[in-house]
C-alpha positions in Angstrom: 0.0 0.0 0.0 2.4 2.7 -1.2 -0.3 5.3 -0.9 -0.5 4.8 2.9 2.1 6.8 4.7 1.5 5.7 8.3 -1.0 5.3 11.1 -1.0 8.2 13.5 -2.1 8.0 17.1 -4.7 10.7 17.8 -3.7 10.9 21.5 0.1 11.1 21.5 0.9 11.7 17.8 3.1 8.6 17.5 3.3 7.2 14.0 3.4 3.6 12.9 3.8 1.7 9.7 0.7 -0.3 8.8 2.5 -3.6 9.6 3.7 -2.4 13.0 0.3 -2.5 14.7 -3.0 -4.1 14.0 -5.4 -1.7 15.6 -4.5 0.9 18.3 -1.5 2.7 19.6 -0.2 0.3 22.4 0.7 3.2 24.7 -3.0 3.9 25.5 -4.5 0.5 26.1 -7.6 0.0 23.9 -8.2 3.8 23.7 -5.3 4.7 21.4 -7.3 5.1 18.2 -5.1 5.9 15.1 -5.8 7.6 11.9 -4.7 6.4 8.5 -2.6 9.0 6.7 -2.1 9.0 2.9 0.3 10.2 0.3 -2.1 12.2 -1.8 0.5 12.7 -4.6 0.5 8.9 -5.1 -3.3 8.8 -5.0 -3.6 11.6 -7.5 -1.6 9.6 -10.0 -4.1 6.7 -9.8 -7.5 8.4 -9.6 -9.1 11.7 -10.6 -12.5 13.2 -10.9 -12.2 12.7 -14.7 -11.3 9.0 -14.3 -14.3 8.5 -12.0 -16.6 10.1 -14.6 -15.7 7.2 -17.0 -15.7 4.4 -14.3 -18.7 2.1 -14.5 -18.0 0.4 -11.1 -21.0 1.2 -9.0 -19.8 0.4 -5.5 -17.4 1.9 -3.0 -14.6 0.1 -4.9 -14.7 2.8 -7.6 -12.7 4.7 -5.0 -10.2 1.9 -4.4 -7.0 4.0 -4.8 -8.3 6.1 -1.9 -8.9 3.1 0.4 -6.3 1.3 2.6 -6.3 -1.9 0.7 -3.9 -3.5 -1.8 -4.6 -2.6 -5.5 -5.2 -6.3 -6.3 -7.4 -6.9 -3.3 -10.6 -8.9 -4.1 -13.7 -7.0 -3.2 -16.6 -9.0 -1.7 -19.4 -9.5 -4.3 -22.2 -7.6 -2.5 -22.8 -4.2 -4.1 -21.9 -1.8 -1.2 -22.3 2.0 -1.6 -23.3 4.3 -4.4 -26.6 4.7 -2.6 -29.1 7.3 -3.9 -29.0 10.9 -3.0 -32.6 12.3 -3.3 -33.5 15.9 -3.6 -36.3 16.5 -1.2 -38.1 19.8 -2.0 -41.1 19.1 0.2 -38.9 18.4 3.3 -37.1 21.7 2.5 -40.2 23.7 2.1 -41.8 22.4 5.3 -38.7 23.8 7.2 -38.5 27.1 5.3 -35.4 25.8 3.4 -34.6 25.7 -0.3 -32.2 22.9 -0.7 -32.3 19.6 1.1 -31.1 16.2 -0.1 -31.5 12.8 1.6 -28.6 10.3 1.3 -30.4 6.9 1.7 -27.9 4.4 3.0 -30.7 2.1 3.9 -30.3 0.9 0.3 -27.1 -1.0 1.1 -27.1 -4.8 0.9 -27.9 -5.4 4.6 -29.9 -2.1 4.8 -27.5 0.1 6.7 -24.6 2.4 6.4 -22.4 -0.1 8.3 -21.9 -2.2 5.1 -19.3 0.4 4.1 -17.0 -0.4 7.0 -17.7 -4.1 7.0 -16.7 -4.5 3.4 -13.3 -3.0 4.3 -13.1 -5.2 7.4 -13.6 -8.4 5.4 -10.9 -7.4 2.9 -8.4 -6.5 5.7 -9.2 -9.7 7.6 -8.5 -11.8 4.4 -5.2 -9.8 3.9 -4.3 -11.0 7.4 -5.4 -14.6 6.7 -7.9 -14.4 9.6 -9.8 -17.6 10.3 -12.6 -15.7 12.2 -13.8 -12.1 12.1 -15.7 -10.6 15.1 -17.5 -7.5 16.1 -19.7 -6.0 18.8 -22.8 -4.1 17.7 -26.2 -3.0 18.6 -27.3 -4.7 15.4 -26.4 -2.9 12.2 -22.6 -3.3 12.2 -23.2 -6.9 13.2 -25.7 -7.5 10.3 -23.3 -5.8 7.9 -20.4 -8.0 8.9 -22.6 -11.1 9.0 -23.9 -10.5 5.5 -20.6 -9.6 3.8 -18.9 -12.6 5.5 -21.6 -14.9 4.2 -20.9 -13.6 0.7 -17.3 -14.8 0.9 -17.7 -17.8 3.3 -15.9 -16.0 6.1 -16.6 -17.5 9.6 -17.6 -14.8 12.1 -18.6 -14.4 15.7 -21.0 -11.6 16.7 -21.6 -10.0 20.1 -24.9 -8.1 20.5 -26.9 -7.0 23.5 -29.9 -9.3 24.0 -32.1 -6.1 23.7 -31.2 -5.6 20.1 -34.3 -5.4 17.8 -35.4 -8.9 16.7 -35.1 -8.0 13.0 -31.4 -7.3 13.4 -30.8 -10.5 15.4 -32.8 -12.4 12.7 -30.4 -11.1 10.0 -27.4 -12.5 11.9 -29.0 -15.9 12.3 -30.1 -16.1 8.7 -26.6 -15.3 7.5 -25.2 -18.1 9.6 -23.1 -16.2 12.1 -22.2 -17.5 15.5 -24.2 -15.1 17.7 -23.5 -14.2 21.3 -26.5 -12.4 22.9 -24.9 -10.5 25.7 -27.0 -10.0 28.9 -25.9 -6.4 29.2 -25.4 -3.1 27.3 -23.6 -2.4 24.0 -20.6 -1.3 26.0 -20.6 -4.7 27.8 -20.7 -6.5 24.4 -17.9 -4.3 23.1 -15.6 -5.2 26.1 -16.4 -8.9 25.8 -15.7 -8.8 22.1 -12.3 -7.2 22.8 -11.5 -9.9 25.3 -12.6 -12.8 23.1 -10.8 -11.4 20.0 -7.6 -11.1 22.0 -7.9 -14.6 23.6 -8.7 -16.4 20.3 -6.7 -14.2 17.8 -9.8 -13.2 15.8 -9.8 -10.2 13.5 -11.6 -7.4 15.3 -13.9 -5.1 13.3 -15.0 -3.0 16.3 -15.4 0.7 15.5 -13.3 3.1 17.5 -10.7 0.3 17.7 -10.1 -0.8 14.2 -8.9 2.3 12.3 -9.9 1.0 8.9 -13.6 1.2 9.7 -13.4 5.0 9.3 -11.9 4.5 5.9 -14.9 2.5 4.7 -17.4 5.0 6.1 -15.7 8.0 4.5 -16.8 6.8 1.1 -20.2 8.3 1.8 -18.6 11.8 1.5 -17.1 10.9 -1.8 -20.5 9.8 -3.1 -22.3 12.9 -1.8 -19.8 15.3 -3.4 -19.7 13.3 -6.7 -23.5 13.1 -6.9 -23.7 16.9 -6.4 -21.3 17.5 -9.3 -18.5 18.2 -6.9 -20.4 21.2 -5.5 -20.1 20.6 -1.8 -23.1 21.0 0.5 -23.0 23.7 3.1 -24.1 21.4 5.9 -24.3 17.6 6.5 -26.5 16.1 9.2 -25.6 12.7 10.6 -26.7 10.8 13.7 -24.0 9.9 16.2 -23.6 7.0 18.6 -20.1 5.5 18.7 -18.8 8.4 16.6 -17.3 6.4 13.7 -19.8 7.5 11.0 -19.4 11.2 11.7 -15.6 10.7 11.8 -15.8 8.9 8.5 -17.9 11.7 6.9 -15.2 14.2 8.0 -12.3 12.0 6.8 -13.8 11.7 3.4 -14.2 15.4 3.0 -10.6 16.0 4.2 -9.4 13.6 1.5 -11.3 15.5 -1.2 -9.9 18.8 0.0 -6.4 17.5 0.0 -6.8 16.2 -3.5 -8.3 19.6 -4.7 -11.5 17.9 -5.8 -13.6 20.2 -3.6 -12.9 23.8 -2.5 -14.8 24.1 0.8 -15.4 22.1 3.9 -19.1 21.6 4.8 -20.2 22.1 8.4 -21.0 18.8 10.0 -23.8 18.6 12.5 -23.9 15.6 14.7 -27.3 14.6 16.1 -27.7 12.6 19.3 -30.6 11.1 21.2 -31.2 12.9 24.5 -30.8 9.5 26.2 -27.4 8.9 24.6 -25.9 12.4 24.4 -22.2 11.9 25.5 -20.8 13.8 22.5 -23.3 16.6 22.6 -22.7 17.1 26.3 -18.9 17.1 25.9 -19.0 19.5 23.0 -21.4 21.9 24.7 -19.5 22.0 28.0 -16.0 21.8 26.6 -15.3 18.6 28.5 -12.2 16.4 28.0 -13.4 13.3 26.2 -10.3 11.4 27.3 -11.3 11.7 30.9 -15.1 12.2 30.7 -16.7 9.1 32.3 -19.3 7.0 30.5 -23.0 7.9 30.8 -26.0 5.5 31.0 -27.4 5.4 27.5 -31.1 4.7 27.0 -32.8 5.6 23.7 -35.3 4.1 21.2 -32.6 4.6 18.6 -30.6 1.5 19.5 -28.1 2.0 16.7 -26.8 5.2 18.3 -27.0 4.1 21.9 -23.5 4.3 23.4 -22.6 5.1 27.0 -19.0 5.7 25.9 -18.5 6.5 22.2 -15.5 4.5 21.1 -14.6 6.9 18.3 -15.1 10.0 20.3 -11.9 11.7 19.3 -12.8 11.7 15.6 -16.4 12.5 16.4 -15.5 15.7 18.3 -13.0 16.8 15.7 -15.6 16.4 12.9 -17.7 19.1 14.5 -15.0 21.4 15.9 -12.9 21.5 12.8 -15.8 22.2 10.5 -17.5 24.9 12.5 -20.4 22.5 13.0 -22.4 21.6 16.1 -24.1 18.9 18.1 -27.8 18.8 18.4 -29.8 16.7 20.8 -33.3 15.4 20.1 -35.8 13.5 22.3 -37.0 10.0 21.6 -40.4 11.5 20.8 -38.8 13.8 18.2 -37.0 10.8 16.7 -40.1 8.8 16.4 -42.0 11.7 14.9 -39.3 12.1 12.3 -39.8 8.6 10.9 -43.1 9.3 9.2 -42.2 12.9 8.5 -39.2 11.9 6.6 -41.0 9.0 4.9 -44.1 11.1 3.8 -42.1 14.0 2.4 -39.3 12.1 0.7 -40.3 8.4 0.4 -37.3 7.3 2.5 -38.1 5.0 5.4 -35.6 5.3 8.1 -35.1 3.3 11.3 -34.9 5.5 14.5 -31.2 6.2 14.2 -31.6 7.0 10.5 -34.5 9.4 11.2 -32.5 11.0 14.0 -30.5 13.1 11.5 -33.7 14.5 10.1 -35.0 15.2 13.6 -31.8 17.1 14.1 -32.4 19.2 11.0 -35.9 20.1 12.2 -34.5 21.3 15.5 -31.6 23.1 13.8 -33.9 24.9 11.4 -36.1 26.0 14.3 -33.0 27.3 16.3 -31.6 29.2 13.3 -28.5 27.0 13.0 -29.1 26.7 9.2 -30.2 29.4 6.7 -32.8 29.2 4.0 -30.2 29.0 1.2 -27.9 26.5 2.8 -27.4 23.3 0.7 -28.1 20.6 3.2 -27.6 16.8 3.1 -29.3 14.5 5.6 -27.9 11.0 5.9 -30.3 8.2 6.6 -28.1 5.4 8.1 -30.6 2.5 8.2 -33.8 1.2 6.7 -37.0 1.3 8.8 -37.7 -2.4 8.4 -34.8 -2.9 10.8 -37.1 -1.9 13.7 -40.8 -2.3 12.8 -41.9 -2.0 16.4 -40.5 1.6 16.5 -42.1 2.3 13.1 -45.5 1.3 14.5 -45.0 3.5 17.5 -44.1 6.4 15.3 -47.3 6.3 13.3 -49.3 5.8 16.5 -47.6 9.0 17.8 -48.8 11.0 14.8 -52.3 9.5 14.9 -52.2 7.2 11.8 -53.9 3.9 12.1 -55.5 1.4 9.7 -59.2 1.2 9.1 -60.9 -2.2 9.7 -63.5 -2.7 7.1 -66.0 -5.3 6.0 -65.3 -6.8 2.5 -67.8 -4.5 0.8 -67.6 -1.3 -1.2 -70.1 0.3 1.2 -67.6 -0.1 4.1 -64.9 1.6 2.0 -67.2 4.5 1.0 -68.1 5.0 4.7 -64.4 5.4 5.6 -63.7 7.7 2.6 -66.6 9.9 3.6 -65.2 10.5 7.0 
């Protein structure tokens, strides 16, 4: 990987060659998250905006020269990435805005954004010759890893809290993963996964630990900018739990700026559930995220429920370095956003996916965005991931089915109401 310069610890600044460490800087236990640094001159010799224009590859692998994999690495067969970016004029109008787009990552193979990272994880695991790949997840990262592993016959072990939505657990079982339902929180599952991976020598996909997960997730920024004709949005809204997605969004934009493919850095707004607001609280109060203790996380948006965000260094930098902000929304606002997003754009998001739109609603009300801002909202997961929450959301806004007799008279009675 001649285009990778080194891995840099985000705590102490120490630099490592990619073959020196597998995951984190050893001077900081499991907290020493590193960043992959690139030689952009080498990259520029292998890819350009012009070459992309003629590239018919319709997955994240169209950006292979920008990814930390060998040039001849075999990509898993599932079509990850290149998800649609929909212009949403009705969403915009309802909020007094002029330009809003929805990036629908619920259209990925296992129906979530996490496929981007898991595709990289599987390639890196195979580079290492790993017999087993593992991860801890509230559901989506697990399903993503499970599905992509199934596509290449890669054995895997998954740790999820037993409280994960049944649809997400069902995905794991259908794909044939070895599933460990942990009687505890996501943070408990994360710690157990770290211990098991270390004990058995498994390849560890965990976000905020494996630095290459950010590199998979950054591809969403490449797509957004390319889909907008390389005219960057002014603001990007993204839900935040562990912090890896928002860190990836930021990393992708930094890559594009370094290459000269874009001219400006969008403001990044992280949206957190009130019951899992570690990052928002730290940002608002100016707290030290290296010493700030975990909180007790509790939210309907299970995919962004994290008492201690593992990628919090990158998550804070994404907002601070772009002049962005953190916005907090209640579970009620999250649930209300599910049908609101669906009815005005046709995009069905799970609670964590709709959280980003709930954040835009709050930001527009608070004057954090202006009418002419070009705004992208990222939906990170499909609503079918959590049908129970979807049903609660429509109940909240007073929508219910009509029970009718099998006669036209019964239909006419309902329609006359």
